[in-house]
C-alpha positions in Angstrom: 41.8 52.1 -34.5 43.7 53.2 -37.5 45.8 50.4 -38.9 46.0 48.0 -41.8 47.6 44.6 -42.2 49.0 42.9 -45.3 50.0 39.3 -45.4 52.7 37.5 -47.3 52.4 33.7 -47.2 55.9 32.3 -47.1 56.9 28.6 -47.4 57.5 28.1 -43.7 55.7 31.1 -42.0 53.3 34.0 -42.3 54.7 37.4 -42.8 52.3 40.1 -41.5 53.0 43.8 -42.1 51.1 46.2 -39.8 50.9 49.9 -40.8 49.2 52.8 -39.0 49.5 54.8 -35.9 51.6 53.5 -33.0 49.1 53.2 -30.1 48.3 50.5 -27.5 44.8 50.1 -29.0 46.3 49.5 -32.5 48.9 47.0 -31.1 46.2 45.0 -29.4 43.9 45.1 -32.4 46.3 44.0 -35.1 48.0 41.4 -33.0 44.6 39.8 -32.3 43.8 39.9 -36.0 47.1 38.4 -37.0 46.7 35.6 -34.4 43.2 34.9 -35.7 44.6 34.7 -39.3 47.3 32.2 -38.1 44.7 30.1 -36.4 42.5 30.0 -39.4 45.4 29.0 -41.7 46.9 26.6 -39.1 50.1 28.7 -39.3 52.6 27.8 -36.6 55.3 30.3 -37.5 54.9 34.1 -37.7 56.9 37.2 -38.4 55.3 40.6 -37.7 56.8 43.7 -39.3 55.6 46.9 -37.8 55.6 50.1 -40.0 54.0 52.5 -37.5 53.9 56.2 -37.2 54.3 58.2 -34.1 56.3 57.9 -30.9 57.3 54.5 -29.7 55.2 52.8 -27.0 56.9 52.4 -23.7 58.2 49.0 -22.5 55.4 48.8 -19.9 52.7 49.5 -22.4 53.9 46.8 -24.8 54.4 44.4 -21.9 50.8 44.9 -20.7 49.3 44.4 -24.1 51.4 41.4 -25.0 50.9 39.7 -21.6 47.1 39.8 -22.1 47.4 38.5 -25.7 49.7 35.6 -24.8 46.8 33.7 -23.3 44.8 34.3 -26.5 47.6 32.6 -28.5 48.6 29.9 -26.0 50.0 26.9 -27.8 49.4 28.3 -31.3 53.0 29.0 -32.3 56.2 27.2 -32.7 58.0 30.5 -33.3 57.0 34.2 -33.5 59.2 37.3 -34.1 58.5 41.0 -33.8 61.7 43.0 -34.4 62.0 45.8 -31.8 63.9 48.1 -34.1 61.0 48.3 -36.6 58.4 49.7 -34.2 58.0 53.2 -35.6 58.8 55.4 -38.6 
């Protein structure tokens, strides 16, 4: 896995910025790390900004990863956002 995450704590939410290669493994890895960070800090609102390199993941790949991770984050969030247009650079 080749990614890094920086965090900006905002008044009402956590802003996580993921950078690195656009792969399924990286997506799963940094989302788990971000969810863990939110859990540790009792953060209920999250904004993930993705600054990734390489070709976009297909819809099916993203769906498979996020479906598995939803059970990991069940009940943790009031709101979460990942803008689709910021997936790759």
